[in-house]
C-alpha positions as CSV (number, residue, x, y, z in Angstrom):
1,M,90.6,187.1,200.3
2,A,88.3,188.0,198.2
3,L,90.9,189.4,195.6
4,C,93.7,186.8,196.4
5,V,90.5,184.0,195.4
6,S,90.0,185.4,192.3
7,M,93.8,185.8,191.3
8,L,94.0,181.7,191.9
9,I,91.1,182.0,189.4
10,I,92.3,183.7,186.8
11,A,95.6,181.9,187.0
12,L,94.1,178.7,186.8
13,A,92.3,179.6,183.6
14,G,95.4,180.3,182.2
15,A,95.8,184.1,182.2
16,D,97.9,186.5,184.5
17,S,96.5,187.0,187.5
18,V,98.8,189.9,188.1
19,E,98.2,191.7,185.1
20,A,94.3,191.3,185.6
21,I,94.3,192.7,188.9
22,N,96.5,195.8,187.5
23,A,94.4,196.7,184.6
24,L,91.1,196.3,187.1
25,V,93.3,199.1,189.8
26,A,94.1,201.3,186.7
27,G,90.5,200.8,185.3
28,S,89.2,202.4,188.5
29,F,92.4,204.6,189.9
30,G,94.6,205.2,187.1
31,G,94.0,209.0,186.5
32,T,91.4,211.5,186.7
33,I,89.1,210.0,184.1
34,A,89.1,206.2,186.1
35,I,88.8,208.1,189.2
36,A,85.6,209.8,187.8
37,R,84.0,206.7,186.1
38,T,84.5,205.0,189.6
39,L,83.0,208.2,191.2
40,T,80.0,207.8,188.8
41,F,78.8,204.8,189.8
42,L,79.1,205.5,193.8
43,L,75.8,207.8,194.1
44,P,73.1,205.4,192.7
45,L,74.9,202.5,194.8
46,T,75.1,204.5,197.8
47,L,71.6,205.7,197.6
48,V,70.3,202.3,197.2
49,A,72.0,200.5,199.9
50,L,70.7,203.9,202.2
51,G,67.2,203.0,201.2
52,W,67.8,199.3,202.0
53,I,69.1,200.1,205.1
54,V,65.9,202.0,205.9
55,A,63.7,199.5,205.3
56,F,65.2,197.1,206.7
57,R,65.4,199.0,210.2
58,S,61.8,198.3,210.1
59,R,62.3,194.9,209.5
60,R,60.8,194.8,206.1
61,I,63.2,193.6,202.9
62,N,62.5,196.0,200.1
63,V,64.1,194.1,196.4
64,G,62.2,196.1,194.3
65,F,64.3,199.0,193.9
66,E,65.4,197.9,190.3
67,G,61.7,199.0,189.5
68,Q,61.7,202.4,192.0
69,I,65.1,203.3,189.7
70,L,63.3,203.0,186.7
71,I,60.1,204.5,187.6
72,G,62.0,207.5,189.0
73,G,64.1,208.0,186.0
74,V,61.3,208.0,184.1
75,A,59.1,210.9,185.9
76,A,62.6,212.8,186.2
77,A,62.8,212.2,182.0
78,W,59.4,213.5,181.4
79,A,60.2,216.3,184.0
80,G,62.9,217.5,182.3
81,I,61.6,217.1,178.8
82,Y,58.1,218.1,178.8
83,L,58.0,220.3,182.2
84,A,61.4,221.6,182.7
85,P,61.4,224.1,179.5
86,H,58.3,225.7,181.0
87,L,59.8,226.4,184.3
88,P,62.6,229.5,185.3
89,F,66.1,227.9,184.9
90,P,66.9,227.7,189.0
91,L,63.6,225.3,189.6
92,Q,64.2,223.0,186.3
93,L,66.6,220.5,187.8
94,P,65.5,220.9,190.9
95,V,62.0,220.0,190.4
96,A,62.8,217.5,187.9
97,V,65.0,215.7,190.8
98,L,62.3,216.3,193.5
99,I,59.4,214.4,190.7
100,A,62.0,211.5,190.5
101,L,62.3,211.2,194.0
102,V,58.4,211.7,194.9
103,A,57.7,208.8,191.9
104,G,60.0,206.4,193.2
105,G,58.5,206.6,197.0
106,L,54.9,206.0,195.8
107,Y,56.1,203.0,193.5
108,A,57.6,201.5,196.5
109,T,54.3,202.6,198.5
110,I,52.0,200.3,196.4
111,A,54.6,197.3,198.0
112,A,54.2,199.0,201.5
113,L,49.8,199.0,201.2
114,L,49.7,195.9,199.8
115,W,51.3,194.4,203.1
116,A,49.9,196.9,205.3
117,W,46.1,196.5,204.0
118,R,46.3,192.1,203.1
119,G,49.2,191.2,204.5
120,V,51.3,190.3,201.1
121,N,54.8,189.9,201.6
122,E,56.8,192.3,200.5
123,I,59.6,190.8,199.5
124,I,57.1,189.2,196.6
125,S,55.2,192.4,195.6
126,T,58.4,194.6,195.1
127,L,60.0,191.8,193.2
128,M,57.2,191.6,190.6
129,L,57.0,195.5,190.5
130,N,60.5,195.1,189.2
131,F,59.6,194.1,185.9
132,I,56.1,195.6,185.6
133,A,58.8,199.3,185.8
134,T,60.7,197.5,183.3
135,G,57.6,197.0,181.1
136,I,56.4,199.9,181.3
137,V,60.0,201.9,180.4
138,T,60.0,199.6,177.3
139,W,56.6,200.7,175.9
140,L,57.4,204.3,176.5
141,V,60.8,204.4,175.2
142,A,59.1,202.7,172.1
143,G,55.8,204.8,172.1
144,P,54.2,207.7,174.4
145,M,58.4,209.1,174.7
146,Q,60.2,207.8,172.2
147,E,62.5,210.7,169.8
148,P,60.5,212.2,167.1
149,T,62.2,210.0,164.6
150,H,61.0,207.0,166.0
151,Q,64.2,205.6,165.1
152,F,65.7,204.9,168.5
153,P,64.1,203.1,171.6
154,N,64.5,205.9,173.2
155,S,63.7,208.9,174.6
156,P,64.2,212.9,173.0
157,P,66.9,214.4,175.2
158,V,66.3,216.2,178.6
159,A,66.0,220.4,178.2
160,P,70.3,221.0,179.0
161,R,69.3,223.3,182.1
162,A,67.4,220.4,183.6
163,L,71.0,217.9,183.9
164,W,73.1,218.2,186.5
165,P,76.4,220.3,185.4
166,H,79.4,218.4,184.9
167,L,82.3,218.4,188.1
168,L,84.9,217.5,186.1
169,P,85.7,218.4,181.8
170,N,85.9,215.6,179.5
171,S,84.1,213.2,182.2
172,T,80.5,212.0,183.3
173,L,80.9,212.7,186.5
174,T,78.5,215.4,187.6
175,W,77.9,217.5,191.5
176,D,75.1,215.7,192.3
177,V,78.1,212.8,193.4
178,L,78.3,215.0,196.4
179,L,74.5,213.9,197.7
180,A,76.5,210.7,198.5
181,P,78.0,211.8,201.6
182,I,75.5,214.2,202.7
183,L,72.8,211.4,202.2
184,V,74.7,209.2,204.8
185,G,75.4,211.9,207.2
186,V,71.2,212.8,206.9
187,V,70.0,209.0,207.1
188,W,72.6,208.1,210.0
189,F,71.7,211.5,212.0
190,V,67.6,210.5,211.2
191,M,68.2,207.0,212.6
192,T,70.7,207.9,215.3
193,R,69.2,210.9,216.5
194,T,65.9,211.9,216.0
195,A,62.4,210.6,217.3
196,A,61.3,208.9,213.6
197,G,64.5,207.2,213.6
198,F,63.9,205.9,217.3
199,L,60.6,204.9,216.3
200,L,62.2,203.0,213.0
201,R,64.6,201.3,215.3
202,L,61.8,200.5,218.4
203,T,59.7,198.8,215.5
204,G,62.6,196.7,213.2
205,S,63.6,195.5,216.8
206,N,60.3,194.5,218.5
207,E,56.9,195.3,216.8
208,R,55.0,194.3,219.5
209,A,56.5,196.2,222.0
210,A,56.4,199.0,220.0
211,R,52.4,198.5,219.5
212,F,52.2,198.5,223.6
213,A,54.4,201.7,223.7
214,G,51.5,203.0,221.2
215,V,53.6,203.2,218.1
216,S,51.4,202.8,214.9
217,T,53.5,200.1,213.5
218,R,52.2,200.1,210.4
219,L,52.3,203.8,209.5
220,V,56.0,203.4,210.8
221,T,57.0,200.6,208.4
222,V,54.8,202.3,205.3
223,L,56.8,205.2,205.7
224,S,60.2,203.3,205.9
225,L,59.3,201.9,202.5
226,A,58.1,204.7,200.7
227,A,61.6,206.6,202.0
228,S,63.3,203.9,200.4
229,G,62.0,204.3,197.3
230,A,62.3,207.8,197.2
231,L,66.2,206.8,198.0
232,A,65.9,204.7,194.7
233,G,64.0,207.1,192.8
234,L,66.8,209.4,193.3
235,A,69.1,207.3,191.7
236,G,67.0,206.8,189.1
237,S,67.3,210.6,188.7
238,S,70.9,210.5,188.6
239,L,70.9,208.1,186.1
240,I,68.9,210.3,183.9
241,L,70.0,213.7,184.5
242,G,73.7,213.1,186.1
243,A,75.8,210.8,184.5
244,G,73.4,209.3,182.1
245,T,73.0,210.5,178.4
246,G,70.0,212.6,179.2
247,K,67.8,210.3,177.6
248,L,65.3,207.8,179.1
249,A,66.1,203.9,177.4
250,A,65.6,200.5,178.4
251,Q,67.4,198.9,181.0
252,F,69.4,202.3,182.1
253,S,68.9,201.0,185.6
254,A,71.9,198.5,184.9
255,G,71.6,196.3,187.5
256,F,72.2,199.0,190.3
257,G,69.4,197.9,192.0
258,F,70.8,194.8,193.0
259,D,74.2,195.9,193.4
260,G,73.3,198.4,196.0
261,I,71.1,195.9,198.0
262,V,75.2,194.4,198.3
263,V,77.0,197.1,199.1
264,A,74.3,197.7,202.2
265,L,75.2,194.0,203.5
266,V,78.6,194.4,203.2
267,A,78.4,197.8,205.3
268,R,76.1,195.7,207.9
269,N,73.3,198.1,207.4
270,N,75.5,200.8,209.1
271,P,75.4,204.0,206.7
272,L,78.7,205.1,207.8
273,A,80.2,202.0,206.2
274,V,78.5,202.3,203.1
275,L,80.6,204.8,201.5
276,P,83.7,202.5,201.3
277,A,81.7,199.4,200.8
278,A,80.1,201.5,197.5
279,V,83.6,202.5,196.5
280,L,84.8,199.0,196.4
281,F,82.0,198.1,194.4
282,A,82.2,201.1,192.2
283,A,85.8,200.7,191.7
284,L,84.8,196.5,190.4
285,R,82.3,198.1,187.9
286,S,84.8,200.5,186.3
287,G,88.0,198.6,186.4
288,S,86.3,195.5,184.6
289,G,86.1,197.2,181.1
290,L,90.0,197.3,181.0
291,M,90.4,194.2,182.7
292,E,89.0,192.1,179.8
293,A,90.9,194.5,177.3
294,R,94.2,194.3,178.7
295,A,94.5,191.5,180.2
296,G,91.9,189.0,178.3
297,V,90.1,188.4,181.9
298,S,86.0,188.3,181.4
299,S,84.6,191.4,183.1
300,Q,82.1,188.9,184.1
301,L,84.9,187.7,186.8
302,V,83.8,191.1,188.9
303,F,80.5,189.2,189.7
304,I,82.7,186.1,191.1
305,T,84.8,188.7,193.2
306,Q,81.2,190.3,194.7
307,G,80.0,186.9,195.4
308,L,83.1,186.2,197.2
309,V,83.3,189.4,199.5
310,I,79.4,188.9,200.4
311,L,80.7,185.2,201.7
312,L,83.6,186.5,203.5
313,V,81.8,189.5,205.4
314,A,78.9,187.3,205.9
315,G,81.7,184.7,207.6
316,S,83.7,187.2,209.3
317,A,80.3,188.5,211.0
318,F,79.6,184.7,212.1
319,L,83.0,184.6,213.6
320,F,82.7,188.0,215.3
321,E,80.0,186.0,217.0
322,R,81.1,183.3,218.1
323,M,84.0,185.0,219.5
324,A,82.2,187.6,221.8
325,V,79.9,184.4,222.9
326,D,83.1,182.4,223.9
């Protein structure tokens, strides 16, 4: 339905809506390179969506994924540039990824501790931490981590052996894309089949009852936000060590921190539904450029389509609930 409304908007603007949709599909799935580009966008969207779900299960709202991605990317770049050359080959990539994961988790923990100790609203704190992370990255790429010639606002390249190897030649797709289905399965299993997942769901469902049952709800909440940030930090490492240029640059997060939240909402906060939702939004990202070039339709239409998808998913949830009550 969202695509149909988007086609109507294109037609009203005087463009060929059929050509635009064909270009969107071709840019997303029209050949090996197009599919590889779409799958490249899949991993960060999936990781952020899973991070949102982990935090939301404890009834906390983390909107700081952009900042956590940036900090994770900074940590990955630092490890790949300065630490990896001094490590044996098998450890260079795993250590860089692990440091990024920890950095993202620690950055989210700042907001978690502010909430636990001072009652600071985590929506405000995580949102404000995004701006701080943006400032840190901008300062680093124009100062301490700038490339040696000081002509470009980016870091030196990461050590080659600290990069994810390419899954397909002549494409940006790297082996880290396999983390997407693996982590979807891990998050689902932890939430539904482990004691930790039960405590998380109990805290989110009824915090008062959880406290009466002897659960340390503050600790559970802090750990859920930390895990949420760790997944975003992992996404940041992927953007530097995987599909990216292997260099730290300003705004490399490219809005994945907010788009991933939308993916989680479309998936109705179900980990198993994250992958198909992420494929949809990755396809919209991947095909928008060809749609603009071939059909003359602004790539900004993708944002309209995304908004329509959210509205329709929310509306369908409301209707299903009303039907269930009736």
